[in-house]
Structure formats: structure tokens, C-alpha cells
N, C-alpha and C positions, 0 to 999 in steps of 0.2 A: 357868432359864437354858437357852437353845437348845443342843442338842448340837453338838459340833464334829466335822467330818469328819476322820478319822484318816488322815494322809498319810504315804506313804513315797516318798522321792526316790532314784532310782538315777542316780548320776553327779553329781559336784560340780565340774564345769567352770564356764565362764562362765554358761551357762544354768541349770545346777543350783543354783549359788549365788545367782543372781538370783531363781529361784523360791523358794529357801529363805527369803530375806529378805522376799519378798512374802507367803508363807504365815505367817511370824512376825508380820507386821503386820496380818494379817486375822483378826478374831475368830471367823470361821466355821471356821477350820482349826486342827488340832493336828498338828505333825510328830512322828510316833512312831518313825520309823526312817529311816536313810540307808544307802546302799551306795556304795562306791567301791573301786577296786583300789589306790588310793594310801593307805597307812597314815597318812601325815601329815594328809590331809584328814579321816580318821576321828577325828582328835584335834582337829579344828577349824581346822587350819592351811591357809588357802587363799591363801597368799602367791604361789603359782605361777600363779594364775588370771589370765588376760588376756582382755579383751573389746573390743568396738567401741563400743557406745553404751549409755548408761544404767546402767553397771556400778556396783556398790557399792564400798565400801572394802575391798580385799582384804588390807590390812595388819592388820585386826582379825580375830582368830580367831572362828569361829562359836561361838555358845553352844549346846552339845550336851547341856546338863543334862537328864536324863530321856529322852534319845533313844537308841534302840538303834542299833548300828552293825554293818554286814555288809560283808565283802569281796566277796561274791557276790550279784549282783542277784536271782538265783533264790531265795536264802534270804529276802530281803526280800519278794518276791512271795508266798512261802509262809507268811509271818508272819500268823497269823490276826487280829492286831489291825489290820493295814493294810487300809483299804477303798478308798483311791485311790492307785494307783501312778503316779508322775510319772517318765516316762522321759526322761532328759537325757544319754544316752550317745551315742557315735559312731554314725553312721547304720547301719553294717553289723550292729549289734546290735538294731536296733529291732524287726524282725519276731520275733526270738527272744523278747524280753521281752514285747512286746505280746500275742502269741498265747498265751504261757504264762499271763499274767495273766487274759486273757479266758476261757481254758479253765476256770479255777476261779472264774469269775464276779466278778472284781475290776473296778473302774472304772479307766480308764486315761486319762491325759493324756500324749500322746506328742509330743515335740518334732518339728519338721519337719526334713527331709522325713520323711513317714510311713514310707517304705521305700525300698530301693535301686533299685527299678524298679516299673513298674505291675503286673507279675505278682505280686510280693511284696505290694504294696499290696492287691491283690484277695484274697490269702490272708488278710490281716488283716481285710478287710471281711467275708469269709465267716465267719471266726472270731467276729466281733462279732455276726453274725446268729444264731449259736447260743448266745450268751452272755446271761446276765442282767445282766452289767455293761455300763456305758456306756463308749464311747471317743470322744475328740475329739483332733484334731491341733492342735498349737500354731501355727496359721497366724496369728501375732500381728498382722499388718498388717490383717486383717479386723476386728480388735478395736481397732486404734489409733484414738484419738478423731477425728483429722483425716480419716483414710481413711473411717471409718464415716460421718462427717458428709457427706463428698463423695458416698459411696454413696447416702445417703438423699436428697440433693438431686437426683441423677441419676435414681434409680428412682422418685421421687415425681412426676417430670415437670416439676418447677419450673425445672430448668435448660434444658429443651428438648433437642432432638436433639444428640447428641455429634458434633462435627465432627472433632476430633483429640484425641489424648491421648499424652503422653510421660511415662514413669515411669523413674526412675533409682535405682540402688542401687550406689554406688561406694565401695569399701573400700581402704584401704592394704594392702600386702602383709602377710599374716599368717603367713608362714613362721616356724616356731618358736614359735607362740603356743598350741600345743595338746599334749595328751598324746601322746607318741611322734610328734608332728608329723602327726597323722592327717589334718588338713585338706589337706595337700599331697600326700597319697596318693589319687589319684583312685578307686582301687578301694575305698577306705574312705569317702570323703566325697562322691564324684561330681563334685568340682571346683566352681569358683565358679558355673557355670551351674546346678548342682543345689542347692548349699547356700545360695547367696546370691541369685542371680537368680530362683530359684523363687518368692520372696516376691512379686515383681512380676508374674511369669507368673500366679500365683494371684490377685493383685489384679485383673488383667485378666479372668480367669475370673469373679471376684466382681462386678466392675462391669458387664461387657458380655456374659457368656456364653461359649460356645465359638466360636472363629473357624473360618472355612472352611479356612484353611491358614496356614502360617507360612513366612517367608523369613528366615533367620538368617545372620549372619556372626560369626566368632569367631577368637580366637587360642588356641593350645594350648601347654602345657608351658613357659610363660615364667616361672611361679612354682612351679606344682605339677609332679609328675613327668610327667604326660601329660594332665591334665584341661584342660577349656576354662576359661581364666582370665579371659576377657573376651568378652562377647557383646552383639550388637545384633540386635534382632528386629523385623520388621514382622508384625503379626497382621492377617490379611485378614478384615474384616467386611463386605465389599462395597464398591461404588463410593462415592466422595465421602466417605470416612472414612479417617483415617490414625491407626492405633494402634500405638505403638512402645514398646519397653522396652530399657534398657541396664543391664548389670550387670557388675561385675568386681572382682577383688582384686589387680590387677597394678600399681597405683600404688605409688610409693615409700613406705616406712615413714615415718610422720609426716604423711602426707597426710590432711586431715580426711575423716572418713566422711560420705557424703552419702546421704540418702534423700529423694527429692523427686518431685513430679509436677506437671504442668500439664494440665488437662482443659478444652478449649475446647468450649463448647456454644452453642447458638443464643442463649440469653438471658444467659449469664454465662460467665466463665472462672474455674475453681477452681484455686488454685495453693498448693502447699506448697513452700517453699524456705528458704534461710538467713534470709531476711527475715521468715519466719513464714507463717502460714496465712491466705490472703485469698480472698475471693469478690468478683470485679470484674464488676459488672453492665454491660450494653451501654450504659446511659445514663451511665456513668462513675462511678456510686456504688461505693465500695469498703467492704466489710465485713471485719472481722477477728474472726470467731467464735472463741470459746474453748470448744470442746466437751469438753475434759477436765475432770474434777472432781478436787478435791484428794486424795480417798481412792483414786482410780483414775487416776493420771496417765498411765500408758502402756498400750499394748495388752497387755502381759504381766499387768499388774494386772487389767485388764478380763477377759481370758480365764480367769484363775485364779479370780476372784470368780464369774464365770458358771458355771464347772465345779463349784465348790463348791455353788452354789445347785442345780444340776441333780442332784448326788449327794444332797444333803439332801432335795430334794423329789421325787425319783424321776422326773425329767423328762429325756427323751432330749436331749442337747445338739446341737440342729440349728438354732438361731436364726441363727448366724453362718456355720456351715460344716457340711458333711456329708462322710462318708467318700467317697461317690461323687464329690463335687466335688473332693476331694483327689486321687482317682485321675485325674480329668480333667486336673488341673493337672500331674500327673506325666507324663501322656501328652503334654501340650503341650510340656513340656521335652524329652521323648524325641524329639518331632518336630523341635524346634529343633536338637537334637544331630545328628539325621539330615540336616537341611538343611545344617548346617555341613560335615558329612562328605562329602556328595554335591554340594555347591555347587548346590543346587536348591531350589525351593519344594516343601514337603511338605504334603499334604492331611491333614486330620483327620477 
């Protein structure tokens, strides 16, 4: 029987519990430890967990049979049995745990954003260069089946030149949905532009590379204390192309979550919306590809399965994303924030 990767998860919020259920269903993994500051969660009670998309049933307690529990994430990192540390804690703790794990040559899957700013992200990158352990950021959209399929169509040349692209990530107000309401504290989460919109900024980096400049507009402090709660950005890739993204969590509670895109190319338009994923050819033919497979239905499933393979096989996880690209995306968001603050176009 193939060996299983021994996993420790730090943080049992929405993403931590989502990861927990995915590891449990994956025969390549064995969860050996969890860590959380909430003693109820360490007993399996996740009734307080709230998410936006694809969440499991939080009314059912987690099965923690045979799993060690820790109040402090550092104790989990130092557990000699743990070989893959999955970091699902609030943003301001990412650098602390990621660098600590890398320093003792542990493998790391770190939820996005990788760090609170590009400087901290570079510190993690430098730590990874000295470590025998692998690290990958959970930029799940790069792994999401429809986004990956669109990426392959564009980068294969089959779609032709990109003319325009619009990406959206719109969430209802999540005030009160997190531990100590940390999402609404911009010093801890970075606000919607950083925690939410970053997915689409990174998708643009993934699809098209680095833009020449960004021009952004946003509103601040309408839901969070002082963060940018809604943003619209144009990414400059030269003449005769229009690449934009919009993201925010300022809509009323109960508003349906939206993640969508439309990419218009010379030979086809690629669209993900409420009506599904479609490829519309210039001759009018419409295809409805089904790129997801039953065992790996979401980007979270794909990224975790891929990371487990990399750890098992000793392969650096760089097929979908690299830390340097993650740093690029953080720099793009920082430029967007500066553009909003200065009401100007910001070069990259």
C-alpha cells in the first residue's frame, strides 16, 4: 500500500474545515494533527464556521479519532510526525508559521494571501530557498477546473489573441463571519481587495502575465473598519486590449456569491457565469465543457491532491503557481491600492 502524507492543519475556520474534509476523502493523506485556539473546534465542534462557496455541513462534528490536537500552531509544526503543514489561519499569522515550518524543513501549503505584503512574501520566498521542504500558496483559482481549462485554451493559441477580459468576485457582507471578526479589521485581513479580489488579480497574472500599469477605483470602510471593500481595476496590457476585474464584499447579507469571467478572443469567447461554463466560437457553435472530474470537483480538491503528489514524489510544486508569481500578484494588489489612494495610474 502506498504511504500516506502525514498532514497537520493549523486553523479550523472555513478554509481549514474545507481542507480537513478534502484530506479525509483523499487516500493519499492522513491527518495526524490539528491546531486551533478555539477549544470547541479541538473537540470537533465546527458549528461556528461560516463560508461563502462549496462549504461542508458545519452541523456535523469533525471525526477527530486518532488525531492529535494543539492550541498552538507552533506545537503542531514541531510535531515530528507532521510532514505537510497546512496553514489556514488569519493572514497576519502566515509569515510566522510558514517560515517556522520551512526552517525545520517541513512542507507547507499556505492559504492565500501568502503574506500581509510583498516584503513579507519575499521573506517567505527566501526561507523556502534555504529549506528542503516545499511550499505552495493555495491560489485555488489557478486549480479551479474551468479557470484551468480557459488558461489552457488561451495559452495553447487555440483561442487566438485576447481582446478583452472581465473577471468578477462579488460577495455578500461577511461582517461577523470570522474569529474575532478579523476579516473586517483591515490590519489583519487586508480588506476585500486583498483577501477576495486577489484571486482575480492573480488569475490575470496567470492568464496574461504582468501588466504595464493598473488604474483602480474603490470604496473604503463601508463594511470593514478602513479597508477597501469594493474595487474595480483596469490592467494595462497595451493598446487594443481591455482587461478588467471587480471584487468586493459590500453587498447585503444574503446576496448570492458570484465568481465569473468572460474572456473574448479572436476565435472564441470563454465564459463562466450562473448559466455555467461555455465556449462560444465565432461561427456560433457553443460548447459546454465539463473539465472537473468527480474525485476533484473544485480547485481546492485539485490543489490539495497536487500538493500531496509533490510531497510523495519529491517534486517542487510549480506546475500551477510559483512563489515568485505569488509575489507578483501581491505587488499588483499593492499597486491597485496605491492607485485608489492617489487617484492615479500606477506603473509596475
